[in-house]
C-alpha positions in Angstrom: -8.6 -1.8 21.1 -5.8 0.7 20.3 -3.3 -1.3 22.4 -4.2 -4.5 20.5 -3.7 -2.8 17.2 -0.4 -1.4 18.3 0.8 -4.8 19.5 -0.3 -6.5 16.2 1.5 -3.7 14.3 4.7 -4.2 16.3 4.6 -8.0 15.8 4.1 -7.5 12.0 7.0 -5.0 12.0 9.3 -7.5 13.7 8.3 -10.3 11.3 9.0 -7.9 8.4 12.4 -7.0 9.7 13.2 -10.8 10.1 12.0 -11.4 6.5 14.3 -8.7 5.1 17.2 -9.8 7.2 16.9 -13.4 6.0 16.6 -12.5 2.3 19.8 -10.6 1.8 20.7 -12.2 -1.6 21.3 -9.4 -4.1 19.3 -9.3 -7.3 19.9 -7.2 -10.4 17.0 -4.9 -11.3 16.5 -3.3 -14.7 13.8 -0.6 -15.2 13.6 1.7 -18.2 17.3 1.5 -18.8 18.3 1.8 -15.2 20.1 -1.1 -13.7 21.3 -1.8 -10.2 21.8 -4.4 -7.5 19.5 -4.5 -4.5 18.7 -6.9 -1.7 15.9 -9.4 -2.4 14.0 -8.7 0.8 14.2 -4.9 0.2 13.0 -5.4 -3.4 10.0 -7.4 -2.3 9.2 -4.9 0.4 9.3 -2.0 -2.0 7.1 -3.9 -4.4 4.5 -4.7 -1.8 4.4 -1.0 -0.6 4.1 0.2 -4.2 1.2 -2.3 -4.8 -0.5 -1.1 -1.6 -0.2 2.5 -2.6 -1.7 1.7 -6.0 -4.7 0.0 -4.4 -5.1 2.9 -2.0 -5.1 5.4 -4.8 -7.8 3.4 -6.7 -9.8 3.1 -3.5 -9.7 6.9 -2.8 -10.7 7.6 -6.4 -13.7 5.2 -6.1 -14.7 6.7 -2.7 -14.6 10.2 -4.2 -16.7 9.1 -7.1 -19.3 7.5 -4.9 -19.5 10.6 -2.7 -20.0 12.8 -5.7 -22.9 10.5 -6.9 -24.4 10.6 -3.4 -24.2 14.3 -3.2 -25.8 14.7 -6.6 -28.6 12.4 -5.5 -29.2 14.3 -2.3 -29.4 17.6 -4.1 -31.9 16.1 -6.6 -34.1 14.8 -3.7 -33.9 18.2 -1.9 -35.2 20.0 -5.0 -38.2 17.7 -5.5 
């Protein structure tokens, strides 16, 4: 199973490298007064990673919230 996951990961990495290499057109970005030119593929990759990190942070916060609720319910049941 680990080998299959590794192979899938490597294939996705190769596809990502091809995507970035084929999207080399430069775009101008402006963000809070900062302005610069960056490759389109790299811009899209950074945006996707930032979105993934945001989703991961929200998921971790929800998991911690659910664990806290579960812990409180277990303590309540143990004291009855």
